[in-house]
Residue, then its C-alpha position, 0 to 999 in steps of 0.5 A: m256487840g256480837k263481834i266483840k264477843r267472839i274476838v274475846g272468845a277467840a282470844l280466851l282460846v288461843i291463850f288457853f291453847m298456849i297455857a296448856s302447850a306450855c305445861e305439857q312441855a314442862t312436864q316433859r323437861q322434868p327429869d325421871i327421879s326414882m327414889a331407888n337411885i337416890s343415896f344419902r351421898d346425893i344430898p348437897g352438903v352432907t359431910a365426910e364426918e357424916i358419911a362415916a357415921i352412917e357407913a359405921l352404922r351399916e356396919q353395926y346393923d342390918h338394917f336402919i329405919y327412919g321415919m318422919l311426916f312428909s314434908t321439906e324436912s324429911f329430905 
């Protein structure tokens, strides 16, 4: 019985280290995305008309404030 517990414990320990290693590697592969470098032109699906409308607002006003709760819809 003691031998089986040691084998199971060792197997769980190995699995834990494998998972921890995989998580570390996944975080290293993530690209560094800074919100300061994101433009409305980077958003997929933005049409030329929408870009023209945004440029017209930029020419007309000094600033533009858009508020929305944090969610997937706000992107």
